[in-house]
C-alpha positions as CSV (number, residue, x, y, z in Angstrom):
1,X,112.6,11.5,28.0
2,X,114.5,14.6,26.9
3,X,114.0,15.5,23.2
4,X,117.1,14.8,21.1
5,X,118.5,17.9,19.6
6,X,118.5,17.8,15.8
7,X,119.8,21.1,14.7
8,X,123.1,22.4,13.3
9,X,125.2,20.7,16.0
10,X,123.9,17.3,15.1
11,X,124.1,18.1,11.4
12,X,127.8,18.8,11.7
13,X,128.5,15.8,13.8
14,X,126.6,13.3,11.6
15,X,127.1,14.8,8.2
16,X,129.8,17.5,7.7
17,X,132.4,16.2,10.1
18,X,131.6,12.6,9.0
19,X,132.5,13.3,5.4
20,X,128.9,13.0,4.1
21,X,128.1,16.6,3.0
22,X,127.2,16.7,-0.7
23,X,127.2,20.5,-0.9
24,X,123.5,20.7,-2.0
25,X,122.7,23.8,0.0
26,X,119.5,22.5,1.6
27,X,120.7,23.5,5.1
28,X,121.1,27.2,4.2
29,X,117.6,28.0,5.3
30,X,117.8,31.6,6.4
31,X,119.9,30.4,9.3
32,X,122.4,33.1,10.4
33,X,124.8,30.5,11.7
34,X,125.4,28.4,8.5
35,X,127.2,29.8,5.5
36,X,129.4,28.6,2.6
37,X,133.1,29.2,2.5
38,X,135.5,28.0,-0.2
39,X,133.2,25.2,-1.2
40,X,132.1,23.9,2.2
41,X,129.5,24.6,4.9
42,X,130.8,26.3,8.0
43,X,129.1,27.2,11.2
44,X,129.5,30.7,12.7
45,X,128.1,30.3,16.2
46,X,126.3,27.9,18.4
47,X,122.7,27.2,17.6
48,X,120.2,26.0,20.2
49,X,117.4,25.0,17.8
50,X,116.3,21.4,18.6
51,X,114.3,20.7,15.5
52,X,116.1,22.5,12.7
53,X,115.2,22.5,9.0
54,X,118.9,22.3,8.3
55,X,119.0,18.8,9.8
56,X,115.5,17.7,8.7
57,X,116.0,18.4,5.0
58,X,119.7,17.4,4.5
59,X,119.8,14.4,2.1
60,X,122.4,12.7,4.3
61,X,120.6,12.7,7.6
62,X,118.1,9.9,8.2
63,X,115.7,9.8,5.2
64,X,112.4,8.0,5.4
65,X,112.6,6.6,1.9
66,X,109.1,5.2,2.0
67,X,107.5,8.5,3.2
68,X,109.0,10.6,0.5
69,X,108.4,7.9,-2.2
70,X,104.7,7.8,-1.1
71,X,104.5,11.6,-1.2
72,X,106.1,11.8,-4.7
73,X,104.8,8.7,-6.4
74,X,102.0,7.3,-4.1
75,X,104.1,4.1,-3.7
76,X,106.6,2.9,-1.1
77,X,110.3,2.8,-2.2
78,X,110.9,-0.2,-4.5
79,X,113.7,-2.3,-5.8
80,X,113.9,-0.8,-9.4
81,X,117.5,-0.1,-10.4
82,X,116.7,3.4,-11.7
83,X,113.7,4.1,-9.3
84,X,110.1,4.5,-10.3
85,X,109.7,5.0,-14.0
86,X,106.6,5.2,-16.2
87,X,108.5,5.6,-19.4
88,X,112.2,5.6,-20.6
89,X,113.3,6.9,-24.0
90,X,115.9,9.0,-25.8
91,X,115.4,12.7,-26.6
92,X,117.2,15.8,-27.8
93,X,116.4,19.4,-28.4
94,X,115.4,20.3,-32.0
95,X,116.4,23.9,-31.5
96,X,120.0,24.7,-32.7
97,X,120.5,27.6,-30.2
98,X,119.7,25.2,-27.3
99,X,121.9,22.4,-28.6
100,X,124.8,24.9,-29.1
101,X,124.7,26.0,-25.4
102,X,123.8,22.6,-23.9
103,X,126.0,20.0,-22.3
104,X,124.8,17.2,-24.5
105,X,121.3,16.9,-26.1
106,X,119.7,20.0,-24.6
107,X,116.7,18.1,-23.3
108,X,116.6,19.8,-19.9
109,X,116.7,23.3,-21.3
110,X,114.0,22.4,-23.8
111,X,111.8,21.0,-20.9
112,X,112.2,24.1,-18.8
113,X,111.7,26.4,-21.7
114,X,108.5,24.6,-22.5
115,X,107.3,24.8,-18.9
116,X,108.0,28.6,-18.9
117,X,106.2,29.1,-22.2
118,X,103.2,27.0,-21.2
119,X,102.8,28.8,-17.9
120,X,103.5,25.6,-15.9
121,X,106.2,27.5,-14.0
122,X,107.2,31.2,-13.5
123,X,110.9,30.5,-12.7
124,X,113.5,27.8,-12.3
125,X,116.1,27.2,-9.7
126,X,119.2,25.9,-11.5
127,X,123.0,26.1,-11.6
128,X,125.1,28.8,-13.3
129,X,128.9,29.1,-13.4
130,X,130.3,32.5,-12.6
131,X,133.1,34.1,-14.5
132,X,135.7,31.9,-12.6
133,X,133.6,28.8,-13.5
134,X,132.5,28.3,-9.9
135,X,128.9,27.0,-10.0
136,X,126.2,28.7,-7.9
137,X,122.4,28.3,-7.6
138,X,120.4,31.0,-9.4
139,X,116.8,31.7,-10.2
140,X,116.1,32.0,-14.0
141,X,112.9,33.6,-15.3
142,X,113.3,33.6,-19.1
143,X,115.0,32.0,-22.1
144,X,118.1,34.2,-21.9
145,X,118.7,33.5,-18.3
146,X,118.0,29.8,-18.8
147,X,120.5,29.5,-21.6
148,X,123.2,31.2,-19.5
149,X,122.8,28.2,-17.1
150,X,123.3,25.5,-19.7
151,X,126.3,23.2,-19.4
152,X,128.0,21.4,-16.5
153,X,130.8,22.2,-14.2
154,X,130.9,18.7,-12.6
155,X,131.1,20.5,-9.2
156,X,128.9,20.8,-6.2
157,X,126.9,24.0,-6.5
158,X,125.0,24.6,-3.3
159,X,122.0,24.9,-5.6
160,X,119.3,25.0,-3.0
161,X,120.8,28.0,-1.3
162,X,119.2,29.9,-4.2
163,X,115.8,28.3,-3.4
164,X,116.1,29.1,0.3
165,X,116.7,32.7,-0.5
166,X,113.4,33.1,-2.3
167,X,111.2,35.3,0.0
168,X,108.7,33.4,2.1
169,X,105.7,35.2,0.6
170,X,106.7,34.5,-3.0
171,X,104.0,32.7,-4.9
172,X,105.9,32.0,-8.2
173,X,105.4,28.5,-9.6
174,X,108.9,26.9,-9.6
175,X,110.9,24.2,-11.2
176,X,114.2,22.9,-9.7
177,X,116.9,21.3,-11.8
178,X,119.5,19.3,-9.8
179,X,121.4,16.0,-9.2
180,X,120.3,13.2,-7.0
181,X,121.3,14.6,-3.6
182,X,119.7,17.9,-4.4
183,X,116.4,16.4,-5.7
184,X,116.3,14.1,-2.6
185,X,116.6,17.2,-0.5
186,X,113.8,18.8,-2.5
187,X,111.7,15.7,-1.9
188,X,112.3,15.9,1.9
189,X,111.4,19.6,1.8
190,X,108.2,18.9,-0.1
191,X,107.3,16.0,2.3
192,X,108.2,17.7,5.5
193,X,107.5,21.4,5.0
194,X,110.1,23.9,6.3
195,X,109.3,26.4,9.0
196,X,110.9,29.4,7.5
197,X,110.9,29.2,3.7
198,X,108.8,29.7,0.6
199,X,106.0,27.2,0.4
200,X,107.3,24.0,-1.3
201,X,103.9,23.4,-2.7
202,X,104.9,26.0,-5.3
203,X,107.5,23.6,-6.7
204,X,105.6,22.4,-9.8
205,X,108.4,20.4,-11.5
206,X,111.6,18.8,-10.4
207,X,114.1,17.8,-13.2
208,X,116.8,15.4,-12.0
209,X,120.2,15.0,-13.6
210,X,122.2,11.8,-13.8
211,X,125.3,12.1,-11.7
212,X,128.3,9.9,-11.1
213,X,130.2,12.2,-8.7
214,X,130.9,15.9,-8.1
215,X,134.2,17.7,-7.6
216,X,135.0,19.9,-4.6
217,X,135.2,23.4,-6.1
218,X,138.0,24.8,-4.0
219,X,140.4,21.9,-4.5
220,X,139.6,21.4,-8.2
221,X,140.0,25.1,-9.0
222,X,143.5,25.2,-7.5
223,X,144.4,22.4,-9.9
224,X,142.5,24.0,-12.8
225,X,144.5,27.2,-12.6
226,X,147.7,25.3,-13.4
227,X,146.1,23.9,-16.6
228,X,144.3,27.0,-18.0
229,X,142.7,30.2,-17.1
230,X,139.2,29.3,-15.7
231,X,137.8,32.6,-17.1
232,X,138.6,31.4,-20.7
233,X,136.9,28.0,-20.3
234,X,133.7,27.8,-22.3
235,X,132.8,24.2,-21.6
236,X,133.8,21.2,-19.4
237,X,133.1,17.7,-20.7
238,X,133.7,14.0,-20.0
239,X,133.4,12.3,-23.4
240,X,131.8,8.9,-23.6
241,X,133.6,5.5,-23.3
242,X,136.1,4.4,-24.5
243,X,137.5,7.9,-23.9
244,X,138.9,8.5,-20.4
245,X,139.5,12.2,-20.3
246,X,138.3,15.4,-18.7
247,X,138.1,18.0,-21.4
248,X,138.3,21.8,-21.1
249,X,137.3,23.9,-24.0
250,X,138.2,27.6,-24.7
251,X,137.4,29.6,-27.8
252,X,140.6,28.6,-29.4
253,X,141.6,25.1,-28.1
254,X,140.7,22.0,-26.1
255,X,142.9,20.8,-23.2
256,X,142.4,17.3,-21.9
257,X,143.7,15.5,-18.8
258,X,143.1,11.9,-17.6
259,X,140.2,11.3,-15.4
260,X,142.7,9.8,-12.9
261,X,144.2,13.3,-12.6
262,X,140.9,14.8,-11.3
263,X,139.7,11.9,-9.2
264,X,141.5,13.2,-6.1
265,X,139.2,16.2,-6.2
266,X,136.0,14.2,-6.1
267,X,133.9,14.9,-3.0
268,X,134.4,11.9,-0.7
269,X,130.7,12.0,0.2
270,X,129.9,10.7,-3.4
271,X,131.2,7.3,-2.3
272,X,128.1,6.9,-0.1
273,X,125.5,8.1,-2.7
274,X,123.3,5.4,-4.2
275,X,121.2,7.5,-6.5
276,X,122.7,7.9,-9.9
277,X,119.5,8.8,-11.8
278,X,117.9,11.4,-9.4
279,X,115.1,9.0,-8.4
280,X,112.9,11.4,-6.5
281,X,112.4,13.8,-9.4
282,X,109.4,14.2,-11.8
283,X,111.6,13.5,-14.8
284,X,115.3,12.5,-15.0
285,X,117.7,13.3,-17.8
286,X,121.2,12.0,-18.5
287,X,123.6,10.8,-21.1
288,X,122.4,8.2,-23.7
289,X,125.8,6.6,-24.0
290,X,128.7,6.5,-26.5
291,X,126.6,4.9,-29.3
292,X,124.2,7.9,-29.4
293,X,126.2,11.2,-29.0
294,X,124.1,14.3,-28.7
295,X,121.1,12.4,-27.3
296,X,119.8,12.2,-23.7
297,X,118.2,9.3,-21.8
298,X,115.0,10.5,-20.3
299,X,113.1,8.8,-17.4
300,X,109.6,10.0,-16.9
301,X,108.5,9.4,-13.4
302,X,105.3,11.4,-12.5
303,X,102.3,12.9,-14.2
304,X,103.9,16.3,-13.9
305,X,107.0,15.0,-15.7
306,X,104.9,13.4,-18.4
307,X,103.0,16.7,-19.0
308,X,106.1,18.7,-19.4
309,X,107.7,16.1,-21.7
310,X,104.6,15.8,-24.0
311,X,104.2,19.6,-24.1
312,X,107.9,20.0,-25.3
313,X,107.2,17.4,-28.0
314,X,104.0,19.1,-29.1
315,X,105.8,22.5,-29.3
316,X,108.5,20.9,-31.5
317,X,111.2,21.6,-29.0
318,X,112.1,17.9,-28.5
319,X,112.5,15.0,-30.8
320,X,112.5,11.4,-29.4
321,X,113.2,7.8,-30.2
322,X,113.2,4.5,-28.4
323,X,116.1,3.7,-26.1
324,X,117.7,0.5,-27.5
325,X,117.3,-2.5,-25.2
326,X,121.1,-2.9,-24.8
327,X,121.4,0.8,-23.6
328,X,118.5,0.3,-21.1
329,X,120.2,-2.8,-19.8
330,X,123.4,-0.9,-19.5
331,X,121.8,2.0,-17.7
332,X,120.1,-0.4,-15.1
333,X,123.4,-2.3,-14.6
334,X,125.4,0.9,-13.9
335,X,122.7,2.2,-11.6
336,X,122.5,-1.1,-9.7
337,X,126.3,-1.1,-9.4
338,X,126.1,2.4,-7.9
339,X,123.7,1.2,-5.3
340,X,125.7,-1.8,-4.4
341,X,128.9,0.2,-4.1
342,X,127.3,2.9,-2.0
343,X,125.7,0.4,0.4
344,X,129.0,-1.5,0.8
345,X,130.8,1.7,1.5
346,X,128.2,2.7,4.0
347,X,128.4,-0.6,5.8
348,X,132.2,-0.4,5.8
349,X,131.9,3.1,7.4
350,X,129.4,2.1,10.1
351,X,130.7,-1.4,10.7
352,X,127.1,-2.5,10.9
353,X,124.9,-3.8,8.0
354,X,121.9,-2.6,10.0
355,X,123.2,1.0,10.1
356,X,122.8,2.4,6.6
357,X,123.3,6.0,7.8
358,X,120.8,8.1,5.7
359,X,119.2,5.2,3.9
360,X,116.2,4.6,6.1
361,X,112.9,2.6,5.8
362,X,114.3,0.3,3.1
363,X,113.1,-3.3,3.6
364,X,115.6,-6.1,4.2
365,X,114.5,-7.7,1.0
366,X,115.4,-4.6,-1.1
367,X,118.7,-4.3,0.7
368,X,119.6,-7.9,-0.1
369,X,118.5,-7.4,-3.7
370,X,120.9,-4.4,-4.1
371,X,123.7,-6.2,-2.2
372,X,123.4,-9.5,-4.0
373,X,126.3,-10.4,-6.2
């Protein structure tokens, strides 16, 4: 039987042209044919590679959920609403400079700064907004560079393009900070090593970010320019419920629009994402909810995540407290709703409940659990 080609051609047919591209950047693996242009992946020429890393590591091609779960956690993929978790609590940075720059509680910055200080890592792949507030993947090596990456743009960043550009012979110990689709791609990269990239065994820590959706940069920025000068924006924010706004801060004022006004700019691929809490990371961080402003919810998933978290506490960079039961229940409820919505959208798209697109090797029992009303 002739081997089925799984390179850029199939990637475009199954993912990009099918409305599933998340903009994670995993496919930009030194390939001369794939580039980014105005917030999307484009192909410059025909590629004849039959077993391309671009296809293999994309989070929206078939994903052996059990294989990557076994690799990361030593367990097959389970039916937990927020994925595998050894501990869930609340945390925030105890350093004023970090809190001032951070999106919310500063926990991610504190974790990465700890890992750098303790020699756990030498650098971190994270997202930084340029002067026009367009997010891009960068590699940060110190506190100054790390603080420059604090905050959120709520846009797809092609984060992993920065990882793929690291020279193949580089031996730096790395951390990667990203949302669910990005950390899933990292998990695939770590499980199925790339042919032409830095050794993924050097990725010592993956910090996942909670994510509800991402905006498409090109379309959103056309809209943003009618509201304010992007160069003057110092922070974007979506305040907790019962607020329903998207806020833009400058040095002198805050401008707010309804979330309904920006929903048209959400990447359609987000409708098919079932991972709100970055389940394949070592440690996940997100908002603690409206009753606890300035705090983060933290999900410790692996021994590596636990070591970084405990080290940050020991260094005095993090303070913690228990996550109230009602907030934990709310988190699980929202995460489960996300899974159910994504699965229903996938089935609606394929027209076949047995064809779940990228969600592979998930048992029928688990699928029924997630789809049960």
